[in-house]
GUVODREN-793324 format. One line per field, with one value per residue (C-alpha): residue number from 1; residue in one letter; x, y, z. Coordinates in steps of 0.2 Angstrom, whole numbers, always signed. Each point is the difference from the previous one (the first is absolute). Last residue first. Layout:
num = (NUM ...);
residu = (A ...);
east = (X ...);
north = (Y ...);
up = (Z ...);
END
This chain:
num = (454 453 452 451 450 449 448 447 446 445 444 443 442 441 440 439 438 437 436 435 434 433 432 431 430 429 428 427 426 425 424 423 422 421 420 419 418 417 416 415 414 413 412 411 410 409 408 407 406 405 404 403 402 401 400 399 398 397 396 395 394 393 392 391 390 389 388 387 386 385 384 383 382 381 380 379 378 377 376 375 374 373 372 371 370 369 368 367 366 365 364 363 362 361 360 359 358 357 356 355 354 353 352 351 350 349 348 347 346 345 344 343 342 341 340 339 338 337 336 335 334 333 332 331 330 329 328 327 326 325 324 323 322 321 320 319 318 317 316 315 314 313 312 311 310 309 308 307 306 305 304 303 302 301 300 299 298 297 296 295 294 293 292 291 290 289 288 287 286 285 284 283 282 281 280 279 278 277 276 275 274 273 272 271 270 269 268 267 266 265 264 263 262 261 260 259 258 257 256 255 254 253 252 251 250 249 248 247 246 245 244 243 242 241 240 239 238 237 236 235 234 233 232 231 230 229 228 227 226 225 224 223 222 221 220 219 218 217 216 215 214 213 212 211 210 209 208 207 206 205 204 203 202 201 200 199 198 197 196 195 194 193 192 191 190 189 188 187 186 185 184 183 182 181 180 179 178 177 176 175 174 173 172 171 170 169 168 167 166 165 164 163 162 161 160 159 158 157 156 155 154 153 152 151 150 149 148 147 146 145 144 143 142 141 140 139 138 137 136 135 134 133 132 131 130 129 128 127 126 125 124 123 122 121 120 119 118 117 116 115 114 113 112 111 110 109 108 107 106 105 104 103 102 101 100 99 98 97 96 95 94 93 92 91 90 89 88 87 86 85 84 83 82 81 80 79 78 77 76 75 74 73 72 71 70 69 68 67 66 65 64 63 62 61 60 59 58 57 56 55 54 53 52 51 50 49 48 47 46 45 44 43 42 41 40 39 38 37 36 35 34 33 32 31 30 29 28 27 26 25 24 23 22 21 20 19 18 17 16 15 14 13 12 11 10 9 8 7 6 5 4 3 2 1);
residu = (S I G N N L F Y H L V T N C I N L A A G S G W G A N E A I C I A A L P F E S N M S Y G A F W S H S K A G D I E A T G T K G C M V L G Q F K N D G Y K D Q V N S R L L A N L K N A I E P E I S I I E Q P M R K I V A S G T T K I R D P A F G H G E N A I C G I I T L F H C P N V L T T S Q G I G A W A L E T K S N S D P Y F T S K A L P V D K A N I K K N F G F K Q A T E L I K E A G L Q I S I N A F A C N C S E N M A K Q F D I E G H V G N C V V K G D G T K Y E G S C V F K Q E Y I D P I N E I A S A A T I I K M I S G P T Y L G S V V R D I F V G E Y K E D T R L N D P V N H P D Y S I R S V S C L L E G T K Y N Y V A V A G N Y D G F A N Y A A K C A G A D I N L V I D N G T G K K T L S Y I G N I R T Y G I L L D D F L T H T G T S I F G S T D G V I H L V A K R V Q K D D S F Y R K G N E S K A L V I G N R D F I T G A N T V T R N S Y I H R N T R D T A W E N G Y K Y F S F L L F G V G A I F A I V L A Y I V S S R N A I S K M);
east = (-261 -6 +3 -12 +7 +7 -15 -12 +10 -2 -19 -2 +12 -9 -17 +9 +6 -17 -8 +11 +13 -10 -10 -20 -9 -12 +5 +14 +12 +15 +15 +16 +15 +8 +20 -2 +17 +10 -8 -2 -18 -14 -11 -16 -12 -16 -14 -15 -8 -15 -15 -8 +14 +14 +17 +14 +10 +16 +14 +16 +12 +16 +1 +15 -13 +6 -11 -11 -8 +18 +8 -9 -13 +10 +20 +3 -16 -1 +20 -2 -13 +13 +14 -11 -4 +17 +5 -16 +8 +16 -8 -7 -19 -10 -18 -10 +14 -7 +7 +1 -14 +8 -8 -7 -11 -14 -14 +6 +14 +3 -12 -4 +15 +5 +7 +19 +8 +19 +8 +12 -14 -7 -3 -8 -10 -8 -4 -8 -10 -5 -10 -7 -7 -8 +3 -9 +7 -14 +6 +9 +17 +11 +6 -18 -3 +15 -7 -17 +8 +12 -14 +1 +11 -12 +7 -8 +3 -11 +2 -8 -11 +10 -2 +4 +11 +17 -6 -4 +2 -9 +9 -3 +13 +12 +15 +9 -18 +3 +17 -6 -14 +10 +11 -15 -10 +14 +16 +2 -19 +0 +16 -9 -17 +12 +8 -18 -8 +13 +0 +11 +12 +0 +2 +13 +8 +0 +6 -10 -3 -16 -10 -17 -13 -12 +4 -13 +3 -3 -8 +6 +18 +3 -1 +5 -7 +4 +15 +12 +17 +9 +18 +9 +16 -7 -11 +16 -1 -20 -6 +3 +0 -14 -10 +3 -5 -16 -4 +3 -10 -15 +0 -6 -17 -6 -17 -8 -3 -5 +0 +16 -1 -17 -8 -16 -15 -4 -1 -15 -3 -3 -14 -10 -9 +12 +6 -16 -3 +18 +10 +3 +14 +5 +3 +2 +12 +3 +15 +14 +14 +16 +13 +15 +2 +15 +9 +18 +11 -14 -7 -19 -12 -17 -12 -18 -14 -13 +1 -9 +15 +13 +12 -13 +2 +19 +0 -11 +10 +16 -9 -5 +17 -2 +12 -14 -1 -13 -7 -6 -18 -10 -13 +12 -7 -11 +14 +15 -10 -2 +7 +12 +11 -3 +2 -13 +5 -16 +11 +12 -15 -7 +16 -7 -17 +4 +17 -11 +2 -17 -8 -16 +4 -13 +13 +6 +19 +15 +10 -15 -7 +17 -3 -20 +5 +14 -11 -12 +12 -6 +7 -12 -13 -6 -13 -1 +4 +15 +8 +15 +4 +12 +9 +16 +15 +12 +1 -19 -10 -14 -8 -4 -18 -17 -14 +1 -15 -12 -14 +11 +18 +13 -6 -16 +7 -12 +13 +11 +17 +1 -4 +12 +14 -5 +1 +17 +5 -20 -2 +17 -6 -19 +8 +11 -15 -10 +15 +2 -18 -1 +15 -8 -16 +9 +9 -17 -9 +15 +0 -18 +4 +12 -11 -13 +14 +4);
north = (+130 -3 +16 +13 +2 -18 -7 +8 -6 -17 +2 +9 -14 -14 +7 +4 -18 -6 +9 +0 -12 -14 +2 -1 +8 -14 +0 +10 -10 +9 -6 +11 -3 +15 +1 +19 +7 -13 +3 -18 +3 -15 -7 -10 +7 -7 +4 -11 -5 +5 -12 -16 -12 +10 +3 +6 +13 +2 +12 -4 +12 +7 +19 +11 +11 +17 +3 -16 +3 +7 -16 -9 -14 -11 +1 +9 -7 -17 +0 +3 -14 -12 +7 -3 -17 -4 +6 -9 -17 +4 +5 -18 +3 +4 +2 +4 +11 +11 +16 +6 +9 +16 +2 +18 -6 +13 -10 -9 +4 -2 -11 -3 -13 -8 -16 +1 -8 -4 -5 +14 +14 +4 -17 -4 +16 -4 -17 +9 +11 -16 -6 +18 -1 -19 -10 -13 -12 -10 +3 +16 +7 -3 -19 -4 +4 -11 -14 +1 -2 -15 -9 -15 +10 +12 +15 +2 +18 +7 +16 -3 +15 +9 -1 +18 -1 +0 -1 -17 -15 -17 -7 -5 +13 +5 +6 -17 -9 +10 -8 -18 +3 +5 -15 -13 +8 -2 +10 +0 +3 +15 +7 -2 +8 +13 +3 +0 +12 +13 +13 +12 +2 -17 -7 +13 -7 -19 +4 +4 -6 +7 +12 -1 +7 -5 -18 -15 -16 -15 -19 -18 +2 +17 +10 +20 +15 +15 -4 +0 -10 -3 +1 -10 +6 +7 -14 -11 -9 -1 -3 +13 +14 -8 +0 +18 +4 -10 +9 +17 -6 +1 +19 -5 -3 -2 -7 +8 -4 +13 -2 +10 +15 -3 +4 -8 +11 +7 -16 +6 +18 +3 -13 +11 -10 -1 +19 +7 +12 +6 +2 +18 +2 -18 +8 -14 -13 -11 +3 -6 +9 -2 +12 +0 -19 -1 -15 +7 -1 -3 +15 -2 +5 -6 +1 -7 -1 +12 +11 +18 +9 -11 +14 +6 -14 +0 +19 -3 -15 +9 +16 -13 -8 -17 -7 +2 +5 -8 +9 -12 +3 +14 +5 +1 -13 -11 +0 -3 -14 -9 -16 +4 -16 -7 +17 +11 +16 +3 +2 -14 -12 +6 -2 -11 +9 +18 -3 -7 -17 -5 +15 -4 +4 +12 +15 +0 -5 +11 -9 -1 +17 +7 +9 +3 +11 +7 +7 +6 +9 +4 -18 -13 +2 -12 +7 -2 +18 -2 -15 +1 -6 +5 +14 +7 -3 -3 -19 +0 +1 -12 +7 -11 -9 +4 +2 -17 -5 -14 +12 +9 -9 +1 +1 -7 -17 -9 +2 -12 +7 -4 -18 -2 +8 -12 -15 -9 +7 +1 -18 -6 +9 -8 -17 +2 +6 -15 -11 +6 -2 -17 -5 +7 -9 -15 +2 +3 -16 -10 +7 -5 -18 -2 +7 -13 -13 +4);
up = (+88 -17 -10 -7 -18 -3 +10 -12 -14 +5 +1 -18 -7 +7 -7 -18 +0 +3 -12 -16 -1 +7 -16 +2 +14 +5 +18 +5 +9 +8 +11 +7 +9 +8 +4 +0 +6 -9 -17 -5 -2 -2 -13 -2 -13 -6 -12 -1 -17 -7 +2 -7 +7 +10 -8 +12 -6 +11 +2 +8 +11 +4 +4 +4 +9 -5 -15 -3 -17 -7 +4 -16 +0 -12 +2 +17 +8 -5 +2 +19 +0 -9 +12 +17 -7 +0 +16 +9 -7 +6 +17 +3 +3 +16 +2 +17 +8 +15 +3 +19 +7 +9 +17 +4 +14 +3 -9 -15 -13 -18 -6 -19 -2 -18 +3 -3 -15 +2 -17 -4 +6 -17 -4 +16 -1 -17 +7 +16 -11 -9 +16 +2 -18 +3 -16 -11 -12 -8 -19 -1 +8 -15 +9 +2 -20 -3 +12 -8 -17 +6 +6 +13 +12 +3 +11 +17 +6 +14 +11 +17 +5 +13 +19 +9 +17 -9 -18 +2 -13 -3 -13 -18 -7 +13 -10 +2 -4 -18 -2 +3 -11 -14 +2 +1 -14 -14 -1 -18 -2 +10 -10 -17 +6 +7 -16 -10 +12 -1 +15 -12 +14 +7 -18 -3 +17 -5 -19 -15 -18 -8 +11 -8 +14 +13 -1 -4 +9 -11 +1 +5 -8 +8 -15 +5 -8 -5 -10 +15 -1 +16 +2 +15 +7 +16 +4 -2 +17 -1 +19 +11 -13 -8 +18 +2 -19 +4 +16 -8 -14 +11 -2 -17 +4 +19 -1 +16 +19 +11 +19 +5 -12 -7 +16 -1 +9 -18 -9 -9 +1 -17 +0 +11 +13 +15 -1 -6 +15 -2 +16 +3 +14 -7 -18 -12 -9 -15 +1 +12 +6 +9 +3 +12 +6 +11 -5 +6 -15 -13 +5 -5 -15 -4 -14 -3 -13 -7 -15 -2 +5 +9 +4 +11 +11 +0 +4 +16 +6 -1 +9 +13 +2 +8 +15 +10 +18 +11 +16 +13 +9 +6 +12 +16 +11 -12 -14 +12 +9 -16 +7 +14 +0 -18 -7 -12 -3 -11 -16 +4 +1 -16 -9 -15 +0 +1 -10 -15 -4 +2 -10 +7 +18 +3 +4 -18 -3 +3 -14 -11 +2 -3 -17 +3 +17 -8 -13 +12 +10 +18 +3 +10 +14 +13 +12 +19 +3 -10 -8 -12 -18 -13 +10 -9 +11 -14 -1 +1 +16 +6 +17 +13 +2 +4 -13 -10 -9 +7 +2 +12 +4 +13 +17 -8 -1 -12 -14 +8 +4 +17 -2 -15 +11 +14 -11 +4 +18 +5 -6 +9 +16 -2 -2 +14 +10 -6 +4 +18 +4 -8 +11 +15 -4 -2 +16 +10 -9 +5 +18 +1 -5 +12 +15 -6 +2 +16);
END
């Protein structure tokens, strides 16, 4: 009897081990099945580790951006479109890690946990993906950069739809340069500057400092600031971009006065500005729906008034991700509700409306007061004539870079109810924000004004 009992114990142990093994296999398949299916050694999908068989990627108007035919992957017929949307569509080898080919590879091959890649092996194609991106707008934006590199993005701040996203440096994926990895002019070419770039923001950061002042300094609208061209902080000085004389808070924003905003930053102190910046998403990991964004960082120095002042005007150690700042502008435009930019419109045959995802929120009163300041910038400084038909609000920025020409920034949005669009642009080493970056944003926004956003 003892021998039988021992045998029974062994059988029970084997049964339990078998069940546990099956359970572990099922769990692993559930969790890692898509990774196994999309491994680049899978010859149903890849050839020489590059995508050959997958669904078609369309822009919002039905223009083909990438497709598979006869075991090969093709991109748009238009060379300028291919270069303009490269970082959104992604390359077939996965070097552009935030491209649609890489981030949504399981969708493109039609992978499901139940059927695996049966659809791909049986029908020879996966799921199609329709992007919110407008290929024509991206082409217009790409060409508007001229010889500059940088990033530009436009989205509908009411719905979160990302309508335009262009990163330069780029290349033609149909004719990949032989020196892509060796020529320094292509350095950083696989990085999508819109979602993965980090830059000194310059004066667009004054939007955050202004928000903190509105919230924490009761008499900010009554205060007067004197600008003589420089502001002595007590342990150093901040140099201004002009001599503005006596000005109020709104005029300080219009003129982007470093002296006034250095004063305001010191009044606030590092703790208050930091608290406001964190409300706007600084120092936090943020996703634009399915796409991870580089983390914008703001750590104002509490031990140096000079460094605190420079941080408050967008210099010092402050770094900003363009797509993150786009959500900040969208939040102000949308009365305190900042939606994540969303590149995906539909996937497969299911036409399912993707709901906006709120990732930043501020009090409507703060948003409305910032809106008035940014509207005043256009009316009283830049000129409505530059933005015909848009009813524009915005802020320029000139980010000083050691040993190089300044970066040009513009962040703004239209108050035209038919075109609720926000835009962000950085043109690297292009000088004043009121030049290249403003003009690039204006070009793209007018593309949508002329062609619609439906």
